[in-house]
Structures are given as structure tokens and as C-alpha cells.
GULOMI-351466 format. One record per atom (N, C-alpha, C, O): residue in one letter; z, x, y. Coordinates in steps of 0.05 Angstrom, whole numbers, plus 5000, padded with zeros to 4 digits. Last residue first. Layout:
# residues N
aZXY/...
# end
This chain:
# residues 295
g429490946052/g426390966050/g425391216053/g422991266051/k434490806054/k433290886079/k430390916080/k429090906100/a435490716001/a435490476018/a434190526049/a433290356064/a436091225983/a433791065975/a433290825995/a431090766004/t440891366004/t438891506010/t436091356005/t434191366021/k444290995978/k443890986007/k441291166016/k439891096035/v443491175925/v442690905933/v442390905962/v440190835972/a445691695929/a443191655920/a442091405928/a439791405939/a450991565942/a449791735959/a446391695952/a444791655971/i452591285896/i452991155923/i450891325944/i449391205959/n452091665856/n450591405855/n450191275884/n448091195893/s456492035868/s453792095870/s451891865870/s449991885885/a460591645860/a459891765886/a457391875889/a456091835910/h459991545804/h459791345824/h459291435853/h457691315868/v461092075786/v458591945782/v457991735801/v455791735813/a466392095800/a464692305811/a461792185808/a460192205826/e468591705766/e468791655794/e466691845810/e465491765830/y468291875713/y465891735722/y466291665755/y464391565767/p473392095702/p470992275711/p468792125720/p467292235737/g476291605681/g476491735709/g474291915721/g473391895744/f473791055655/f474091335649/f473791495673/f471591535684/y474290395632/y474490575652/y475090855644/y476890895627/i469590105592/i472090205591/i472290415614/i470590585616/v466089485592/v465989765595/v469189845596/v470989685599/s467588975576/s464689045572/s464489375576/s462689505564/g472688795587/g472388995564/g469289065558/g468689195539/r473688485630/r472588345605/r472488515580/r472388425557/a475688925663/a477288685653/a476388545628/a477888495610/i470889165674/i473389305660/i475289085648/i476089095625/e468188795702/e467288885677/e469089035659/e468989045635/e471588765749/e471088525730/e470288605702/e471288505682/g471389275773/g473889175757/g473488945739/g474688915718/v467989615793/v466989505768/v469589365755/v469889355731/f470489775839/f467489665843/f466889525815/f465289335815/a475389995824/a475289715838/a472589595835/a472189355830/k473690445798/k475390265784/k475589985799/k475889785786/l470890695839/l469290595815/l471190365802/l470390145798/s471690685903/s473190695880/s471690535857/s471490295857/p468490565947/p468490845938/p470090885910/p469691085896/d464690025957/d467490125950/d467290395939/d465790425920/i459790076006/i460090065976/i462990185970/i463490415976/e458789706064/e459689966052/e460289896020/e461089676013/q452289416075/q455189386071/q455889676057/q454389816044/g446989356085/g448189536102/g451389566099/g452889696114/s444089116049/s445188936069/s446589106089/s447289006110/a442489476013/a440289346027/a441589216053/a440389206075/a447389635990/a445689846008/a443689686023/a443189756046/a448889165964/a450489255985/a448889466003/a449189466027/a444789145926/a445188915944/a446589015971/a445788975993/t445289595896/t442789555913/t443289355933/t442289375955/m450489515873/m449789755889/m447489695908/m447589745932/a449689035844/a451489045866/a451089255885/a451089215909/e445289195808/e445288985827/e447088975848/e446288905870/l448189595777/l445989665795/l445089435817/l444389495840/y452489285756/y452889505772/y450389585792/y450589645816/a449488935725/a451188815746/a451689025766/a451288985790/l447289255686/l445489115705/l446989035729/l445989065751/n451889445658/n450189645672/n448089495693/n447289615714/a453688945641/a455289075658/a453689305673/a454089355696/d449688775605/d450288595628/d451788765651/d451188745675/i449889185568/i447489135584/i448088975609/i447089025631/l454989075548/l454289335558/l451789305576/l451889415598/s454488605519/s455788555548/s455488855561/s455788865585/a453188685467/a450988655487/a452088635516/a450488645535/d458189155447/d456488905442/d454688905468/d454689075486/y458489845419/y458989645441/y457489375433/y455889375415/g461190095355/g459390095379/g460089855398/g461889695394/g464490215311/g461890065307/g460190035334/g457789955333/s468590525325/s469290255314/s466490105311/s466489855308/a466490985351/a467491015321/a467790755305/a467490735280/i465690775401/i463290825381/i464190845354/i462990735335/r470890705417/r468790465415/r466590525398/r465790355382/d472391225417/d473891025398/d472090785395/d471790685373/p469291475453/p468991555425/p470291355407/p469391325384/d465391135502/d468191195495/d468191265463/d467091105448/g459391505521/g460891285519/g463891335508/g464791565506/h452991665519/h455291725535/h456891465537/h456291265549/a449091435485/a449491745483/a452291805500/a453691995493/p451090815453/p449890985474/p450691295468/p452291375452/l449890355409/l451090635406/l449690765428/l447390845424/i451189675401/i449589875418/i451290145415/i453690145420/k449989045368/k451389285372/k449889515383/k447589555376/e446588625376/e448988565369/e450788785372/e453088735378/i440888345408/i442388585402/i445288515397/i446488365412/p435788065415/p437887965397/p439688205390/p439988255366/w433388155484/w433288235456/w435488125439/w437488085453/t434088025535/t432787845520/t432387895491/t431487735475/q435988495558/q437888285554/q436788075536/q438387945523/m431488815567/m432988865544/m435088635539/m435888595516/r429688575613/r428288555590/r429788595566/r429488455546/a433788745648/a433388465643/a431688395618/a432188205604/l432789305649/l435289195635/l434988885630/l435988785610/e427989265673/e427789355645/e430489285631/e430589215607/a429489115724/a427488965708/a427388995679/a426988815663/q432489575735/q433889305734/q432189125719/q433188985702/h428889985738/h430990005717/h432289725717/h433389665696/t425789825781/t424689805753/t426689825733/t426389715711/a429389885822/a428189605815/a426989595788/a427089395774/i430290425821/i432390245810/i431289965805/i432189815787/e427190875834/e426190695812/e428190475805/e427790345784/g429491195868/g427291035882/g426190825859/g424590655865/a433491435839/a434191235856/a431991065866/a432290825873/e434391695783/e431791625795/e431991395816/e430891185812/s439191715766/s437691985767/s435191945782/s433992125792/i444991445763/i442591395775/i441291655781/i442091805799/y448491315704/y448291525727/y445391495737/y443591535721/t452290725692/t449890885691/t449691085711/t450591035734/v459190735677/v456890645690/v454390815689/v454691055684/t462590925635/t463190695646/t460990565664/t460890315667/d457390815593/d459890725597/d461590955609/d461991155595/e450290625589/e452490815594/e455090695601/e454990485613/l443590605572/l445990455576/l448390675574/l448290865558/t439990975567/t438990735581/t441390565587/t441290395604/d440791445543/d441991415567/d441091175581/d441491165605/g441091175478/g440491445494/g442091405519/g444391335517/a441990735442/a440790725471/a440190925485/a438890895506/l440390405388/l441390675396/l440190715425/l437790715429/l441989735370/l440589925388/l441990195393/l444390205401/l441789305316/l443189535329/l441389705344/l439389805333/k440288945278/k440588855305/k442189075321/k443889005337/e438989065227/e442189085234/e442588995262/e444888955270/e433488985227/e435088865209/e438188845217/e439488635213/p431889295272/p431589025275/p433388855253/p434488645258/l433789805306/l434189745278/l433989445277/l436089325283/w430990195356/w431889955349/w431889915319/w429889995307/i432190725400/i431690665372/i432790405366/i435190365371/v428990865464/v431090745446/v430490745417/v428090755410/n427391265515/n426491185491/n428791115473/n430391295466/g425391355584/g427391285565/g426391175538/g424591005538/d422491605624/d421691625598/d423791545577/d423791665555/a424891525675/a422291385669/a421391375637/a420091205627/s431791405667/s429591605668/s427091455660/s427191285642/h434490915673/h435791185679/h433791395685/h433991555704/i429390625638/i431990595649/i433390845652/i433490995632/a424290415613/a424590595637/a427190515652/a427190385672/f423590435546/f425090305565/f425390475588/f426590685584/h419890425488/h419990555514/h421390345532/h420590105533/h422190465422/h421290295442/h421690445468/h423590595470/l421990515350/l422090645379/l420890515399/l418590445396/e424590245294/e422690215317/e423590385340/e425890375347/v425090255224/v426290335248/v423990335272/v421690415268/r427390025164/r425489975183/r426490065209/r428589975218/r429890345106/r430490225133/r427890225150/r426390415149/s429490585059/s428890305059/s429390165084/s429289925085/g427291165089/g428091075060/g427390785063/g425090725070/l425190965145/l427191165137/l428391085109/l430490955108/t419190895180/t420890805158/t422791035151/t421991265152/l416990685246/l417790875226/l419290745203/l420390525205/e412890495301/e414790425279/e414890645257/e412890765251/l413190545371/l412490665346/l414490595323/l416890625324/r410990405436/r412590325411/r411190475385/r408790495381/k408390695477/k410190475485/k411890395458/k414190315461/e406391235465/e406791125491/e408390885493/e409990885512/f408291855429/f406991595430/f407491475458/f408791605474/t407692475394/t408192315416/t407092045414/t405191995399/t410093025359/t408892785357/t409492605380/t411792595387/t412693485374/t410393545360/t408593265355/t406193275349/p415693685436/p415393505414/p412893575401/p411193695412/m418094385444/m416794145451/m416493935432/m416894005409/v423294775464/v421594705442/v420694425443/v422294235443/v423995275510/v423894965509/v422194905484/v419794975484/p427695835485/p425395695493/p425695415491/p427195305475/n432595635528/n430195815524/n429895925497/n431396085487/i436195365573/i434895285545/i432295395543/i430295295552/p441895695604/p439095655599/p438495495575/p440095485556/p447395275630/p446195495614/p443095445609/p442095225609/n442995325679/n445795445674/n447495245656/n448895075667/a435895465673/a438395315679/a440995445673/a441095665663/a431095655660/a432695805678/a435595675686/a437095765702/e428895265629/e429095525617/e431295705632/e432695875621/i428294865666/i429794835641/i430795105627/i432995145616/k424695055702/k427395005711/k429394985688/k431695055690/a420095135667/a421195345680/a424095305691/a425795485690/r419194585650/r419994805632/r421395005647/r423795055641/n417694145676/n420094255685/n421094485669/n423394585672/e412994005652/e413094005680/e415594185691/e415494335711/a414493935599/a412494145605/a412694205635/a412394435643/m417793495601/m418993765593/m416993975598/m417894205602/r414093105620/r416493185638/r417893465628/r418993625644/e410993075575/e409893135601/e412193225619/e411993435631/a414392885535/a413293155532/a412093255558/a412293495564/t415692365559/t417792585555/t416592875550/t417693085559/l410592135554/l411992195583/l413992395581/l414292575597/k410292045503/k408292225516/k409492315544/k409292545553/l416492045470/l414691925485/l412592115498/l413292345504/a417292405405/a418092335436/a415992185448/a413792185438/i419292765351/i417992515361/i419092465389/i421492495395/i418393315314/i419793205337/i418193015351/i416193075363/e418793535249/e417393355266/e419093295286/e421393225280/c421494195240/c421693925237/c419693775253/c418693895271/d422694705261/d421094685234/d420694385225/d419594345204/a426094675302/a423494725307/a421394695283/a418994685286/f431394555306/f429794345290/f426594405294/f424894235291/v433594895339/v434594885311/v432894725292/v432994745268/a431194775389/a430095025371/a431295025343/a430095135324/n433594335412/n430994285393/n430294545376/n428994535355/g438394305433/g438494405410/g435994395392/g435894415368/a437494055486/a438394355486/a438294465457/a437994705454/i436093535494/i433893715482/i434994005476/i433594175463/h439993295522/h439093155499/h436893335483/h436093265461/d441693535567/d443693505549/d442593365522/d444093315503/k436693555597/k437593785584/k439593745563/k439493875542/h431993015592/h434293115605/h435593355585/h435393345561/w427892705568/w427592975572/w429993145584/w429893385586/h429992235517/h428592315541/h428692605546/h429492755528/s430792195462/s431091935478/s429991995506/s429091805518/l427092445407/l428192505431/l428492235449/l426592085452/v427992505338/v427092325360/v428692385386/v431192385387/v426492885282/v427692865307/v426292665324/v423892645325/r427392865210/r425592855234/r427292805257/r429392685254/i428493235152/i429293155176/i427093115194/i425293275196/r429793235083/r427893195102/r428693105129/r429792885129/k434693315058/k432793535055/k430293485071/k428593665072/v441393185054/v438993135066/v437293355062/v438193585064/g446493235031/g444293205014/g441693155027/g439693085013/v450693325063/v450693055050/v448292995036/v447692765029/g449293845082/g451693795066/g451993525052/g453393505032/e445393735115/e444593865091/e446793855072/e446293845048/l448393495159/l446593335143/l445693455117/l445393305098/h451593935174/h452793695163/h450493525146/h450893435124/a447594285191/a449294345167/a450794105156/a451294075132/r445693985236/r443994045212/r445494125188/r444794035167/i450193955269/i448893745259/i447193785234/i447493645215/a450994525276/a453094385264/a452094105252/a452894025231/r446094625304/r446594775278/r448894625263/r448694615238/a447094345351/a444994285334/a445294415306/a444594285286/h451594635371/h451994385364/h449794265345/h450494115326/g448895145380/g451295125362/g451594825353/g451694775329/l445394995420/l444495075394/l446895075373/l446494995351/s447794405457/s447694725451/s446294755424/s445994565408/i447893875459/i448094035484/i448094335481/i448294495500/h443093495420/h445593545432/h445293785453/h443193885461/t438393255404/t439093495388/t441593665402/t442093895397/d436392575387/d437192805403/d438793015393/d440492975376/y437192325327/y436892215355/y438192405375/y440592405379/v434492465265/v436392575287/v435592475312/v433292515320/l433992195205/l432692145233/l434692245250/l436792105252/a433392395140/a434992365164/a433192365188/a431192515190/e433492345066/e432092355092/e433892285115/e435892135112/d435892235017/d435292515027/d433692565053/d432792785059/g438591645035/g438191835013/g437792115024/g439492205040/d438591615102/d437891455079/d436891625055/d434691735055/v441491635164/v441191755138/v440491565117/v441691355115/l440991805232/l440691595213/l439991745185/l438291925183/a445192125279/a443192165256/a443291905236/a445391825227/y446292265349/y446492105326/y444592185303/y442492315308/s450292535399/s447592505386/s448392365361/s450692345353/a454192405457/a453992375427/a450892405421/a449292315437/v458992625504/v456292585496/v456092575464/v457492705449/g463092615558/g462992575531/g459792495525/g458492345538/l464192805609/l463492515606/l463592435578/l464092205572/s464293375601/s466393225615/s466292925613/s468392795615/y459293475578/y461793495563/y464093345575/y465593205562/a455593325619/a455393225591/a458093215579/a459193005572/g455693515670/g453693315669/g454193175637/g453192955632/d459193955668/d459693725687/d458093485682/d458993265688/d457894265625/d460694225625/d460893955645/d462493775639/l452194305629/l453594265604/l455894155608/l456393945596/w450794465686/w450094185672/w451494115648/w452093885645/n456294715723/n453994765705/n453394475691/n455094295686/p460895065767/p459294815759/p456494875744/p454895045751/a465095535730/a463195485755/a461495205745/a460995145722/a466995635682/a468695495701/a467295395726/a468195225741/d462895475627/d463395645648/d465195485667/d465095245668/h462595205573/h460795425581/h461995585605/h462195835602/l466794825563/l465694985541/l464195225549/l464295425535/r473294635586/r470294685590/r469294865570/r470695045560/k478794185588/k477094385573/k474294395582/k472994195586/g481893805612/g482294085621/g480694275604/g481194515606/a480993305561/a482193405584/a482693685590/a483993815574/v475293185534/v477393335529/v478493455555/v477493645567/r470092955534/r472292805542/r474892925532/r476492775522/g466593235478/g467293225501/g469693035508/g471092965490/d461992975426/d463593195438/d464393145466/d462793005479/y459992715365/y461292665391/y462592925400/y463993065385/y455292475329/y456392745334/y457092755362/y455592785381/a454891975285/a455192045313/a456592305316/a458892345306/f451191685231/f453091895240/f452891945271/f450591965281/i449891195190/i449291275218/i451691465226/i453991375226/g451390995140/g448991135141/g448091215169/g445791305172/p454790435171/p453890565145/p451590725148/p449690615159/q456590625236/q455690425219/q454790565192/q454190805192/p459691055255/p460190795268/p459190565251/p460490355249/e462691585240/e460691435223/e460991135232/e462490985220/l463192235271/l464091955266/l461891815250/l459691915247/i465292835282/i463392725268/i464492405262/i466592365250/r466793215340/r467393025321/r465292875309/r463592775324/l468193855369/l465793645361/l467193465338/l468493575321/t471194245389/t472193985395/t469993755384/t470193515390/a468194705374/a471094685365/a472094375367/a473594275350/t463294885386/t463394605373/t466494585362/t466994435343/m463295385406/m462295145423/m462894915410/m462994715425/d467695865402/d466495685385/d465695445403/d467495315413/p466596445440/p467996215432/p466296015418/p463895995422/m465797085426/m464196885433/m465596615423/m465696575398/
# end
């Protein structure tokens, strides 16, 4: 059995915040040569789960892409003296909940909508390639906002319907730091709910009004994450991409199939970093937007 975590990197982008980053390794696949959600939807693009640590307490944000990854996260936390772990889920998609079983003895916090989506899709998730079986459900749910304390840290959870209707971010108001899950992505957002793009744009505009100084996304460049995270221009870039996509589709214009050209201004500014495998995401987004525009 190959070691699923051989390329896992543990980064510390901010004091007391660890990023468990895996993927973006050229030519390597973890699960199978055939198409599958783990290699093609997460590992190829790069994926990070996070942990906030204060003393002997930790808050784990997403449980990663496999049980092996989740075990590695737990082992690391216990190795730095953590005795109490709570889990927060960013949303219901497989690459964020695959390790839940490793934390089944912990409180697992999620939006009520996330729990509903997990329950509705349980059979598909358990039969996926690779399977997530059993699906371990949240134990605590909320609807819009939840305040937590982690040692001396004040932590807020907020609902943002971006990428998925059940997007849940972690906001650290003192640090002005946003752990974004999949609500923000580099190079571009993956459009998973094309019929809801107008909502996603409105929610990104709402996010722009927050005093955000640093952003740690689930999918992004490992060096940018390791150096402390993205600045708020990542929000602008994600919104500009959706606006340009929908405007072109609405007017019947052809959308440039080259992602590098389509987001050239954002790349030049440094708001996002071009990563070649996102060309496939852009192609998928174009098809989704065109289908949605047809009604």
C-alpha cells in the first residue's frame, strides 16, 4: 500500500496556524491512473487543510483528502501538545470531508446546510472513486454565524454562498485573517453551481467590504500560503473572473479558451498565480456558464 502522505507538506503561514498542503506535484497521482475526484479534483490542483492551535487546543479546518492525511494532521497536532480538537467543515465536497472518520471522537462543526448536503449525497459519496465510507456527519450545526474561542483567540464562522451554497469561512477579526475554504481560489474559482453565479458574485462583493488583510484558501500556491497568504486582491480577481465569464456568455461572445490570456491582468498584478492545470478548470467553467446562460 503506497504512502498517501509522502508529498504532504506542513507549513506555518501565521503563528499558531498550520497548513497541511498536498499536491501540485508534476506527474504524480495518489489514487489511480483513471480519472477520480482525489487526483483530478484536489491533488493535481493542490489542496490544504488548516489547524489553528492555542496551547493544548486546536481547531481543524477540513479533514483533507484521505484518512491517511487526516491521521497525519492528528499526529502532528498531538505531537505539538494538542489534547482537545474541534473540527470545522468549510463545505460538503469530498476533498474537504474525506478524513472525518479520524476525528469521529471530536466535535465536528458545520453549517446546517452542509449537514443536509452530506446527508442528501451520502450514497454518492460512499460509492465515489475513491469511496468515503462511512460518511461521518457534523455533530454541531449553525445557520449564519457562530462565535468560538480557541484559547485566547476569538474565532468567527460565517456563511458565504460562494462556489457552493454552503460555504463556511473562518474569520479571525484581531488578525484580519480569512481562512476561505473554496470560496476563494487561485488561479480561478471552480464553478460548481453555475445557476447560482449571480449569488456568488453578490457574496464576493459582500466579502470585499470586510477589512481582510490576509487570506488562506484551500486551493492555492504553496509558496504564497507558506509566506503568510494572499491579500484581498484575491477576492477582486475571483469576482472579476465570474463577471467577465457571465458578461461574455450573456452577450453571446466567445470566451477565450486560454485561461492564461483570460486572467492575464490579474496574473500581471500578482493577485493570482498562473498554474497550468487550471486550464482544465477554465474549460469546465466555460461549458457550465454557457449551459446556464441558455437557461
